[in-house]
Each structure stands twice: as C-alpha cells, then as structure tokens.
MIDOSE-1310 file (N, C-alpha, C; in nm, 2 decimals, decimal comma, always signed):
residues 248
meis	-9,51/+11,04/-1,89/-9,46/+11,13/-1,78/-9,29/+11,15/-1,78; -9,28/+11,26/-1,79/-9,11/+11,32/-1,76/-9,08/+11,28/-1,65; -8,94/+11,24/-1,64/-8,91/+11,14/-1,47/-8,76/+11,24/-1,46; -8,76/+11,33/-1,35/-8,60/+11,36/-1,31/-8,50/+11,23/-1,31
plna	-8,38/+11,26/-1,37/-8,28/+11,16/-1,37/-8,26/+11,10/-1,22; -8,27/+11,22/-1,14/-8,20/+11,14/-1,00/-8,33/+11,06/-0,94; -8,43/+11,08/-1,00/-8,51/+11,00/-0,93/-8,55/+10,86/-0,99; -8,50/+10,80/-1,12/-8,56/+10,71/-1,20/-8,50/+10,60/-1,13
snmg	-8,41/+10,58/-1,05/-8,39/+10,46/-1,00/-8,46/+10,42/-0,88; -8,57/+10,48/-0,84/-8,69/+10,47/-0,73/-8,79/+10,44/-0,78; -8,84/+10,47/-0,92/-8,97/+10,51/-0,97/-9,04/+10,36/-0,98; -8,95/+10,27/-0,97/-9,04/+10,13/-0,95/-9,05/+10,05/-0,84
ayqd	-9,04/+10,15/-0,75/-9,02/+10,09/-0,59/-9,15/+10,00/-0,54; -9,28/+10,08/-0,58/-9,42/+10,03/-0,54/-9,52/+9,94/-0,62; -9,43/+9,88/-0,76/-9,49/+9,80/-0,85/-9,52/+9,69/-0,81; -9,48/+9,62/-0,69/-9,47/+9,47/-0,65/-9,62/+9,46/-0,55
fged	-9,65/+9,60/-0,51/-9,78/+9,61/-0,38/-9,89/+9,53/-0,43; -9,89/+9,44/-0,37/-10,05/+9,32/-0,41/-10,16/+9,41/-0,38; -10,26/+9,35/-0,42/-10,41/+9,45/-0,39/-10,46/+9,41/-0,23; -10,41/+9,33/-0,18/-10,48/+9,34/-0,02/-10,38/+9,42/+0,03
slra	-10,22/+9,45/+0,01/-10,16/+9,53/+0,06/-10,24/+9,68/+0,02; -10,25/+9,73/-0,08/-10,33/+9,82/-0,10/-10,41/+9,85/-0,03; -10,56/+9,77/-0,01/-10,68/+9,78/+0,01/-10,68/+9,81/+0,21; -10,53/+9,69/+0,24/-10,52/+9,72/+0,40/-10,53/+9,88/+0,44
wdpe	-10,46/+9,96/+0,32/-10,44/+10,12/+0,34/-10,56/+10,22/+0,37; -10,68/+10,10/+0,35/-10,80/+10,22/+0,35/-10,85/+10,18/+0,48; -10,93/+10,24/+0,56/-10,99/+10,41/+0,50/-10,86/+10,52/+0,52; -10,77/+10,51/+0,64/-10,71/+10,57/+0,74/-10,54/+10,57/+0,72
gddg	-10,48/+10,48/+0,64/-10,35/+10,42/+0,61/-10,33/+10,35/+0,74; -10,17/+10,34/+0,76/-10,15/+10,25/+0,88/-10,16/+10,35/+0,97; -10,11/+10,24/+1,09/-10,16/+10,29/+1,24/-10,08/+10,42/+1,25; -9,96/+10,47/+1,22/-9,90/+10,56/+1,25/-9,97/+10,68/+1,14
rkyl	-10,04/+10,66/+1,03/-10,11/+10,76/+1,00/-10,22/+10,77/+1,04; -10,30/+10,71/+1,05/-10,38/+10,69/+1,17/-10,40/+10,79/+1,28; -10,34/+10,74/+1,36/-10,31/+10,78/+1,48/-10,24/+10,92/+1,56; -10,14/+10,94/+1,43/-10,04/+11,07/+1,43/-10,07/+11,14/+1,33
lnpt	-10,01/+11,12/+1,22/-10,02/+11,19/+1,08/-10,17/+11,28/+1,06; -10,27/+11,17/+1,01/-10,38/+11,23/+1,00/-10,45/+11,34/+1,05; -10,48/+11,32/+1,20/-10,50/+11,43/+1,31/-10,46/+11,58/+1,29; -10,33/+11,54/+1,26/-10,22/+11,66/+1,31/-10,23/+11,75/+1,14
ilrm	-10,22/+11,67/+1,04/-10,25/+11,71/+0,91/-10,38/+11,78/+0,90; -10,47/+11,74/+0,96/-10,61/+11,79/+0,91/-10,64/+11,91/+1,04; -10,59/+11,91/+1,13/-10,59/+12,03/+1,22/-10,49/+12,15/+1,16; -10,37/+12,11/+1,12/-10,30/+12,22/+1,04/-10,39/+12,27/+0,95
lgap	-10,44/+12,18/+0,85/-10,51/+12,21/+0,72/-10,64/+12,31/+0,79; -10,71/+12,28/+0,88/-10,85/+12,37/+0,87/-10,93/+12,31/+0,80; -11,04/+12,35/+0,80/-11,20/+12,31/+0,77/-11,14/+12,26/+0,59; -11,15/+12,15/+0,53/-11,12/+12,12/+0,40/-11,26/+12,16/+0,32
egrr	-11,36/+12,19/+0,34/-11,48/+12,20/+0,25/-11,44/+12,32/+0,20; -11,47/+12,29/+0,02/-11,47/+12,39/-0,05/-11,29/+12,44/-0,08; -11,22/+12,38/-0,04/-11,09/+12,45/-0,06/-11,00/+12,35/-0,19; -10,91/+12,40/-0,26/-10,85/+12,32/-0,37/-10,71/+12,26/-0,32
llda	-10,71/+12,12/-0,28/-10,58/+12,05/-0,22/-10,51/+12,00/-0,35; -10,38/+11,99/-0,34/-10,29/+11,89/-0,41/-10,25/+11,75/-0,32; -10,28/+11,63/-0,34/-10,22/+11,57/-0,25/-10,12/+11,53/-0,33; -9,96/+11,56/-0,30/-9,85/+11,53/-0,36/-9,76/+11,42/-0,35
gcgq	-9,76/+11,32/-0,42/-9,73/+11,18/-0,35/-9,84/+11,10/-0,33; -9,95/+11,10/-0,34/-10,08/+11,04/-0,35/-10,06/+10,92/-0,31; -10,01/+10,80/-0,34/-10,00/+10,68/-0,31/-10,12/+10,62/-0,39; -10,19/+10,56/-0,32/-10,31/+10,49/-0,32/-10,43/+10,56/-0,30
gyls	-10,42/+10,68/-0,26/-10,53/+10,77/-0,26/-10,59/+10,81/-0,12; -10,54/+10,73/+0,00/-10,65/+10,73/+0,13/-10,67/+10,87/+0,19; -10,55/+10,96/+0,17/-10,56/+11,07/+0,19/-10,66/+11,16/+0,08; -10,63/+11,14/+0,00/-10,74/+11,23/-0,13/-10,86/+11,18/-0,09
rmfa	-10,88/+11,07/-0,08/-11,02/+11,03/-0,02/-11,10/+11,07/+0,11; -10,99/+11,09/+0,21/-11,02/+11,18/+0,32/-11,08/+11,32/+0,31; -10,98/+11,36/+0,24/-11,01/+11,52/+0,18/-11,12/+11,54/+0,12; -11,16/+11,48/+0,02/-11,26/+11,49/-0,04/-11,43/+11,45/-0,02
srga	-11,40/+11,35/+0,11/-11,50/+11,33/+0,20/-11,54/+11,43/+0,26; -11,47/+11,53/+0,31/-11,50/+11,65/+0,37/-11,56/+11,77/+0,29; -11,52/+11,73/+0,16/-11,60/+11,84/+0,09/-11,46/+11,92/+0,02; -11,34/+11,87/+0,01/-11,22/+11,96/-0,05/-11,26/+11,93/-0,23
vvtg	-11,19/+12,00/-0,28/-11,15/+11,99/-0,43/-11,04/+11,90/-0,45; -10,99/+11,79/-0,49/-10,86/+11,71/-0,45/-10,82/+11,67/-0,61; -10,67/+11,73/-0,63/-10,59/+11,66/-0,71/-10,51/+11,58/-0,66; -10,48/+11,44/-0,70/-10,35/+11,37/-0,65/-10,26/+11,36/-0,76
vdps	-10,15/+11,35/-0,73/-10,01/+11,32/-0,82/-9,93/+11,20/-0,75; -9,89/+11,11/-0,83/-9,82/+11,00/-0,76/-9,72/+10,97/-0,90; -9,63/+10,91/-0,89/-9,52/+10,88/-1,05/-9,61/+10,71/-1,04; -9,64/+10,64/-0,96/-9,64/+10,48/-0,96/-9,78/+10,44/-0,99
srll	-9,77/+10,39/-1,10/-9,86/+10,32/-1,17/-9,95/+10,27/-1,10; -9,87/+10,17/-1,02/-9,93/+10,06/-0,98/-10,03/+10,14/-0,84; -9,98/+10,21/-0,77/-10,01/+10,31/-0,65/-10,16/+10,38/-0,69; -10,12/+10,43/-0,82/-10,21/+10,54/-0,89/-10,35/+10,45/-0,92
gyai	-10,31/+10,37/-1,01/-10,40/+10,26/-1,06/-10,50/+10,21/-0,94; -10,48/+10,21/-0,84/-10,57/+10,16/-0,72/-10,64/+10,30/-0,69; -10,56/+10,37/-0,68/-10,65/+10,52/-0,66/-10,78/+10,56/-0,75; -10,71/+10,56/-0,90/-10,82/+10,58/-0,97/-10,93/+10,47/-0,98
qsea	-10,92/+10,35/-0,95/-11,01/+10,25/-0,98/-11,10/+10,30/-0,88; -11,05/+10,32/-0,70/-11,15/+10,34/-0,61/-11,23/+10,49/-0,66; -11,15/+10,57/-0,73/-11,27/+10,64/-0,77/-11,37/+10,64/-0,87; -11,34/+10,55/-0,92/-11,42/+10,51/-1,04/-11,53/+10,43/-0,95
ehpl	-11,52/+10,36/-0,87/-11,61/+10,28/-0,80/-11,72/+10,32/-0,67; -11,60/+10,47/-0,63/-11,67/+10,54/-0,54/-11,65/+10,67/-0,57; -11,72/+10,77/-0,66/-11,66/+10,91/-0,69/-11,67/+10,97/-0,62; -11,60/+11,05/-0,60/-11,56/+11,15/-0,51/-11,52/+11,30/-0,58
giry	-11,49/+11,30/-0,70/-11,44/+11,39/-0,79/-11,31/+11,40/-0,77; -11,23/+11,37/-0,72/-11,09/+11,36/-0,75/-11,01/+11,32/-0,87; -10,91/+11,43/-0,90/-10,86/+11,41/-1,01/-10,73/+11,36/-0,99; -10,69/+11,25/-1,07/-10,55/+11,18/-1,04/-10,46/+11,23/-1,15
fqrd	-10,33/+11,25/-1,15/-10,24/+11,24/-1,28/-10,07/+11,16/-1,22; -10,05/+11,09/-1,33/-9,94/+11,03/-1,31/-9,82/+11,15/-1,35; -9,75/+11,16/-1,23/-9,65/+11,28/-1,23/-9,52/+11,24/-1,17; -9,41/+11,25/-1,21/-9,29/+11,27/-1,09/-9,34/+11,42/-1,03
lsrl	-9,30/+11,44/-0,90/-9,33/+11,56/-0,83/-9,23/+11,64/-0,86; -9,08/+11,57/-0,90/-9,01/+11,69/-0,94/-8,99/+11,72/-1,08; -9,08/+11,67/-1,16/-9,12/+11,72/-1,28/-9,27/+11,74/-1,31; -9,33/+11,81/-1,20/-9,45/+11,84/-1,18/-9,57/+11,88/-1,30
gile	-9,47/+11,96/-1,35/-9,61/+12,03/-1,52/-9,66/+12,09/-1,48; -9,76/+12,15/-1,53/-9,91/+12,18/-1,55/-10,00/+12,14/-1,49; -10,09/+12,17/-1,40/-10,22/+12,15/-1,34/-10,31/+12,25/-1,35; -10,42/+12,19/-1,41/-10,54/+12,25/-1,43/-10,56/+12,35/-1,30
dapf	-10,60/+12,29/-1,19/-10,66/+12,32/-1,10/-10,54/+12,42/-0,99; -10,45/+12,43/-1,04/-10,33/+12,49/-0,98/-10,39/+12,67/-1,02; -10,39/+12,78/-0,88/-10,27/+12,77/-0,78/-10,41/+12,67/-0,67; -10,35/+12,59/-0,54/-10,37/+12,55/-0,47/-10,39/+12,60/-0,37
davi	-10,53/+12,58/-0,28/-10,51/+12,66/-0,14/-10,42/+12,62/-0,03; -10,40/+12,47/-0,06/-10,30/+12,36/+0,00/-10,23/+12,26/-0,06; -10,12/+12,21/-0,04/-10,04/+12,09/-0,09/-10,01/+12,04/+0,04; -10,04/+11,90/+0,02/-10,00/+11,80/+0,14/-9,91/+11,70/+0,06
anmv	-9,77/+11,69/+0,14/-9,67/+11,62/+0,10/-9,66/+11,48/+0,21; -9,72/+11,42/+0,24/-9,72/+11,34/+0,35/-9,65/+11,20/+0,32; -9,54/+11,22/+0,40/-9,43/+11,11/+0,41/-9,37/+11,06/+0,22; -9,34/+11,20/+0,18/-9,35/+11,17/+0,04/-9,18/+11,21/-0,01
lldi	-9,14/+11,35/+0,06/-9,04/+11,40/+0,04/-8,87/+11,29/+0,05; -8,90/+11,26/+0,14/-8,80/+11,15/+0,21/-8,77/+11,02/+0,11; -8,90/+11,04/+0,00/-8,88/+10,89/-0,11/-8,79/+10,97/-0,25; -8,76/+11,09/-0,26/-8,75/+11,18/-0,37/-8,61/+11,19/-0,38
sdwk	-8,49/+11,17/-0,46/-8,40/+11,20/-0,48/-8,34/+11,34/-0,50; -8,45/+11,38/-0,59/-8,47/+11,53/-0,62/-8,53/+11,60/-0,59; -8,52/+11,62/-0,44/-8,63/+11,66/-0,36/-8,65/+11,82/-0,37; -8,51/+11,92/-0,41/-8,53/+12,04/-0,38/-8,61/+12,10/-0,53
aame	-8,60/+11,99/-0,60/-8,74/+12,05/-0,75/-8,86/+12,00/-0,74; -8,86/+11,88/-0,65/-9,03/+11,87/-0,57/-9,05/+11,95/-0,50; -9,03/+12,01/-0,39/-9,03/+12,12/-0,30/-9,08/+12,26/-0,36; -8,98/+12,28/-0,47/-9,00/+12,38/-0,55/-9,12/+12,39/-0,60
ncfs	-9,17/+12,28/-0,67/-9,33/+12,26/-0,75/-9,41/+12,28/-0,64; -9,40/+12,22/-0,51/-9,50/+12,25/-0,43/-9,51/+12,36/-0,43; -9,40/+12,46/-0,39/-9,42/+12,61/-0,35/-9,49/+12,66/-0,49; -9,46/+12,62/-0,59/-9,51/+12,69/-0,73/-9,65/+12,67/-0,70
alre	-9,72/+12,55/-0,71/-9,85/+12,51/-0,69/-9,95/+12,62/-0,60; -9,89/+12,66/-0,50/-9,96/+12,73/-0,41/-10,02/+12,90/-0,44; -10,11/+12,90/-0,41/-10,16/+13,03/-0,40/-10,10/+13,13/-0,32; -10,09/+13,26/-0,33/-10,03/+13,32/-0,20/-10,10/+13,33/-0,09
ggrl	-10,06/+13,33/+0,03/-10,11/+13,24/+0,16/-10,14/+13,13/+0,17; -10,13/+13,06/+0,05/-10,17/+12,89/+0,08/-10,04/+12,82/+0,17; -10,10/+12,70/+0,24/-9,99/+12,62/+0,31/-9,95/+12,50/+0,21; -9,83/+12,48/+0,26/-9,75/+12,34/+0,24/-9,73/+12,29/+0,37
iysl	-9,77/+12,17/+0,38/-9,80/+12,11/+0,47/-9,73/+11,96/+0,45; -9,59/+11,93/+0,52/-9,51/+11,80/+0,47/-9,48/+11,71/+0,61; -9,48/+11,58/+0,57/-9,47/+11,52/+0,71/-9,30/+11,42/+0,65; -9,22/+11,38/+0,78/-9,12/+11,34/+0,74/-9,09/+11,21/+0,89
yhpc	-9,02/+11,15/+0,87/-8,98/+11,09/+1,00/-8,89/+11,16/+1,09; -8,91/+11,16/+1,21/-8,86/+11,25/+1,35/-8,74/+11,22/+1,32; -8,63/+11,34/+1,35/-8,48/+11,32/+1,38/-8,44/+11,19/+1,48; -8,57/+11,18/+1,58/-8,53/+11,11/+1,71/-8,54/+10,93/+1,60
wapn	-8,60/+10,90/+1,52/-8,70/+10,81/+1,44/-8,57/+10,73/+1,36; -8,49/+10,71/+1,41/-8,33/+10,64/+1,33/-8,39/+10,51/+1,27; -8,34/+10,41/+1,19/-8,34/+10,29/+1,14/-8,36/+10,20/+1,25; -8,46/+10,12/+1,25/-8,46/+10,02/+1,38/-8,50/+10,06/+1,52
aset	-8,59/+10,17/+1,51/-8,59/+10,25/+1,66/-8,67/+10,14/+1,70; -8,78/+10,09/+1,63/-8,88/+10,01/+1,67/-8,82/+9,91/+1,75; -8,72/+9,83/+1,71/-8,66/+9,71/+1,74/-8,59/+9,75/+1,86; -8,51/+9,88/+1,86/-8,42/+9,93/+2,00/-8,51/+9,97/+2,10
wssk	-8,65/+10,00/+2,08/-8,72/+10,06/+2,19/-8,76/+9,93/+2,26; -8,80/+9,85/+2,15/-8,88/+9,72/+2,24/-8,79/+9,65/+2,33; -8,67/+9,63/+2,28/-8,54/+9,56/+2,37/-8,47/+9,62/+2,45; -8,45/+9,78/+2,47/-8,38/+9,82/+2,52/-8,42/+9,98/+2,59
rhve	-8,56/+9,98/+2,56/-8,63/+10,15/+2,60/-8,58/+10,26/+2,55; -8,50/+10,27/+2,49/-8,45/+10,38/+2,38/-8,45/+10,34/+2,27; -8,40/+10,46/+2,16/-8,36/+10,46/+2,03/-8,19/+10,49/+2,06; -8,15/+10,42/+1,90/-7,98/+10,48/+1,94/-8,00/+10,58/+1,79
iney	-7,94/+10,66/+1,77/-7,87/+10,73/+1,68/-7,76/+10,78/+1,59; -7,66/+10,65/+1,53/-7,56/+10,67/+1,52/-7,48/+10,78/+1,42; -7,60/+10,82/+1,32/-7,56/+10,95/+1,22/-7,73/+11,03/+1,20; -7,67/+11,18/+1,20/-7,77/+11,23/+1,20/-7,76/+11,35/+1,08
lqpy	-7,63/+11,40/+1,12/-7,59/+11,56/+1,02/-7,56/+11,52/+0,90; -7,51/+11,41/+0,84/-7,50/+11,35/+0,72/-7,59/+11,27/+0,60; -7,65/+11,34/+0,53/-7,74/+11,25/+0,44/-7,71/+11,14/+0,41; -7,81/+11,01/+0,42/-7,78/+10,86/+0,38/-7,92/+10,81/+0,35
evqn	-7,88/+10,69/+0,27/-7,99/+10,62/+0,23/-8,06/+10,51/+0,31; -8,17/+10,47/+0,32/-8,21/+10,35/+0,39/-8,28/+10,26/+0,28; -8,23/+10,15/+0,26/-8,29/+10,06/+0,17/-8,42/+9,98/+0,25; -8,54/+10,00/+0,18/-8,67/+9,97/+0,26/-8,73/+9,81/+0,16
khgv	-8,79/+9,75/+0,20/-8,84/+9,67/+0,13/-8,91/+9,73/-0,02; -8,98/+9,84/-0,02/-8,99/+9,90/-0,13/-8,90/+10,03/-0,15; -8,81/+10,01/-0,23/-8,75/+10,12/-0,26/-8,63/+10,17/-0,14; -8,60/+10,33/-0,16/-8,47/+10,39/-0,06/-8,58/+10,50/+0,01
nfhr	-8,51/+10,51/+0,10/-8,53/+10,68/+0,22/-8,41/+10,73/+0,21; -8,43/+10,86/+0,19/-8,37/+10,97/+0,16/-8,34/+11,01/+0,33; -8,24/+10,99/+0,40/-8,25/+11,06/+0,54/-8,14/+11,21/+0,53; -8,24/+11,32/+0,54/-8,15/+11,44/+0,54/-8,18/+11,52/+0,66
plsa	-8,12/+11,58/+0,71/-8,09/+11,68/+0,82/-8,28/+11,77/+0,81; -8,32/+11,82/+0,93/-8,45/+11,83/+0,91/-8,38/+12,01/+0,87; -8,28/+12,05/+0,92/-8,24/+12,21/+0,86/-8,29/+12,24/+0,70; -8,19/+12,08/+0,61/-8,22/+12,14/+0,49/-8,35/+12,14/+0,42
ylnf	-8,47/+12,07/+0,51/-8,57/+12,13/+0,45/-8,63/+12,26/+0,47; -8,60/+12,28/+0,58/-8,67/+12,42/+0,63/-8,56/+12,51/+0,60; -8,49/+12,51/+0,61/-8,37/+12,67/+0,52/-8,42/+12,66/+0,38; -8,44/+12,59/+0,32/-8,48/+12,59/+0,18/-8,61/+12,64/+0,15
alss	-8,70/+12,59/+0,21/-8,83/+12,63/+0,25/-8,83/+12,79/+0,26; -8,74/+12,85/+0,37/-8,76/+13,01/+0,42/-8,66/+13,03/+0,33; -8,57/+12,97/+0,22/-8,47/+13,07/+0,18/-8,56/+13,11/-0,01; -8,68/+13,00/+0,00/-8,81/+13,06/-0,09/-8,88/+13,12/-0,09
glqi	-8,91/+13,19/+0,04/-8,99/+13,29/+0,08/-9,13/+13,21/+0,18; -9,10/+13,12/+0,18/-9,25/+13,06/+0,28/-9,20/+13,08/+0,44; -9,30/+13,09/+0,49/-9,32/+13,11/+0,66/-9,36/+12,99/+0,70; -9,27/+12,97/+0,87/-9,31/+12,83/+0,91/-9,44/+12,93/+1,03
veia	-9,57/+12,83/+0,95/-9,68/+12,83/+1,06/-9,66/+12,76/+1,21; -9,62/+12,64/+1,20/-9,62/+12,57/+1,28/-9,55/+12,42/+1,26; -9,44/+12,35/+1,38/-9,39/+12,24/+1,33/-9,43/+12,16/+1,45; -9,50/+12,05/+1,44/-9,55/+11,95/+1,53/-9,48/+11,79/+1,55
eplp	-9,48/+11,76/+1,64/-9,42/+11,64/+1,67/-9,57/+11,52/+1,70; -9,60/+11,49/+1,64/-9,76/+11,42/+1,71/-9,74/+11,28/+1,78; -9,84/+11,31/+1,89/-9,86/+11,18/+1,97/-10,00/+11,16/+1,96; -10,04/+11,07/+2,01/-10,18/+11,01/+1,99/-10,30/+11,15/+2,06
ehde	-10,38/+11,14/+2,01/-10,48/+11,25/+2,09/-10,57/+11,22/+2,23; -10,56/+11,10/+2,24/-10,65/+11,07/+2,38/-10,57/+11,00/+2,46; -10,60/+10,97/+2,56/-10,53/+10,88/+2,66/-10,60/+10,73/+2,64; -10,70/+10,74/+2,60/-10,79/+10,60/+2,55/-10,76/+10,52/+2,44
lrae	-10,68/+10,60/+2,37/-10,60/+10,51/+2,24/-10,49/+10,43/+2,29; -10,42/+10,44/+2,41/-10,30/+10,36/+2,46/-10,32/+10,20/+2,44; -10,43/+10,18/+2,45/-10,46/+10,03/+2,46/-10,44/+9,97/+2,27; -10,44/+10,09/+2,20/-10,45/+10,06/+2,10/-10,34/+10,09/+1,99
tddi	-10,24/+10,17/+2,06/-10,12/+10,20/+2,00/-10,03/+10,14/+2,07; -9,89/+10,18/+1,99/-9,77/+10,11/+2,02/-9,69/+10,21/+2,12; -9,63/+10,15/+2,21/-9,61/+10,22/+2,35/-9,51/+10,32/+2,31; -9,42/+10,33/+2,20/-9,32/+10,42/+2,17/-9,41/+10,52/+2,12
mwhv	-9,52/+10,54/+2,07/-9,57/+10,63/+2,00/-9,57/+10,76/+2,11; -9,58/+10,73/+2,27/-9,62/+10,80/+2,39/-9,51/+10,84/+2,44; -9,38/+10,81/+2,34/-9,27/+10,86/+2,42/-9,14/+10,91/+2,32; -9,14/+10,87/+2,21/-9,03/+10,87/+2,13/-9,14/+10,95/+1,97
pnfi	-9,09/+11,06/+1,93/-9,17/+11,08/+1,82/-9,13/+11,05/+1,69; -9,25/+10,95/+1,66/-9,22/+10,90/+1,51/-9,21/+11,01/+1,42; -9,26/+11,11/+1,42/-9,25/+11,20/+1,27/-9,28/+11,33/+1,32; -9,21/+11,43/+1,25/-9,21/+11,56/+1,23/-9,33/+11,57/+1,13
vvcl	-9,39/+11,72/+1,15/-9,49/+11,76/+1,04/-9,49/+11,93/+1,06; -9,47/+11,97/+0,91/-9,45/+12,10/+0,92/-9,56/+12,18/+0,82; -9,59/+12,27/+0,88/-9,69/+12,36/+0,81/-9,62/+12,52/+0,77; -9,61/+12,51/+0,63/-9,56/+12,64/+0,57/-9,67/+12,74/+0,51
ragh	-9,67/+12,86/+0,52/-9,72/+12,97/+0,43/-9,66/+13,04/+0,35; -9,73/+13,02/+0,21/-9,65/+13,07/+0,08/-9,66/+13,24/+0,06; -9,59/+13,31/+0,03/-9,60/+13,48/+0,05/-9,55/+13,48/-0,07; -9,50/+13,62/-0,06/-9,43/+13,68/-0,22/-9,29/+13,63/-0,19
rqrk	-9,22/+13,55/-0,28/-9,12/+13,53/-0,29/-9,03/+13,57/-0,44; -8,90/+13,55/-0,43/-8,82/+13,56/-0,51/-8,78/+13,40/-0,58; -8,84/+13,39/-0,73/-8,82/+13,27/-0,80/-8,65/+13,24/-0,82; -8,65/+13,11/-0,77/-8,49/+13,07/-0,78/-8,47/+13,08/-0,95
C-alpha cells in the first residue's frame, strides 16, 4: 500500500481495536451513525439497488454491509489492516459481494469497479492530514453525474461538546476559523473550517446538491437518544454532484 507522507503518522491509529469493540459497531455503527448519519446518507443516496458504490474509508465495514444488503455493488477501501481485516472476515462469513482493498485514500490508485455511481466518505476526511488528495481521488472515482456524500463533525460540535452540554446546556467554541488537531484515543482528528472542504469541491467542478444537519427522524426516538441530538447538530452531511470539471 502506498502511503502519503502526510498521513504516515496516523496510519496505526486503529490497530489496537479489540474484537468486542469492532463487533459492537454491527449492524449500524454507534448511536450517532444509527440515528443521524445513516438515515441522512441513505436518503441523499436514493435507492442503492444495482448502483456501484465506493465506501471510502470503510473501517470495519458496517456501512458497506448496509449498502450491499440493499442491493448495491460495493467496494470498500481503508488503510487500517485491523479494521479492514474485520470487514474481510465478515464478508467471508456472510458473503454480500463486497470487495475490500487496503488503500490510503490520498493514494487511492486504480479500482476495477470505477467509475462509481456514488462515493461515501462517512466521518473520514477529518481523519486525513492529506485531505485534498483524498477528496480529489473521491472526485476522480465518480462517473459524470455521480454523487460524493461526506460527513464531518458540525462546526457547532467542538471538542467536549457533550460534557459542556451536560453541565451548562450549551456548547462552547473557542476556535473555529483556524485548523487544529484533536488528539483522540485512536489517532488524530483534523479540524478545518467547512468552507475549506466546500470551496475545494466547488473549484474542482462539483455542484452542491444538499447540505444537511441531521437530527433524529421521529419524536419516538427521544427516549433512545441523547438530549443534545435534538438541540445542537452533531454532524454535517454534504452531497455533491460530479459534472465536467477541469483536472488539477
């Protein structure tokens, strides 16, 4: 696997994930993904059946399996041998026709099933130092008219947002405009202003289809979800359409 030098220091971030932690993400991810991200991504995508999808940064593969179980033809890529190993094992035990490849998204290379009808980068770009190369590879993997759907932490979702909400009923943002790094248990997240991602996509010829700030779909879910989900957006999800564009 070819690795971007800018990404090298974060490549081992998920190698210490235990089997129980990986299994806990089945079948729909954590609560943020289950109640907020998954429904939004599926709605933006439309009917997956028969469509060629790239799960860019597939991790342990839960989203790939979700798409494939709905009839999509799925390719998943991820640089982590630990996470990808779980995804490959799950495919071997319960085949859905998913093809997995160990790739650094910033050095994606050739994929046989490209071009894709849609590329999904679900909470991925914020983990990547060499993010422009990763986004450019997502653009290049799309057919004309195809969609890139990516998600990030919302600008309102500052570090420790849950803690300040619990104690003060508000979140505190001390820095937004300048990029910074957030050290997590597993690697580093890279905060960037939302305009950086949007302007890079627009300058590459993509068109904005929709921007969503997800909240749970039904009031009946209030008992199952954290209170903050109903008041402060955790995530932002962007859907872009590929058209004719000038290559950089």
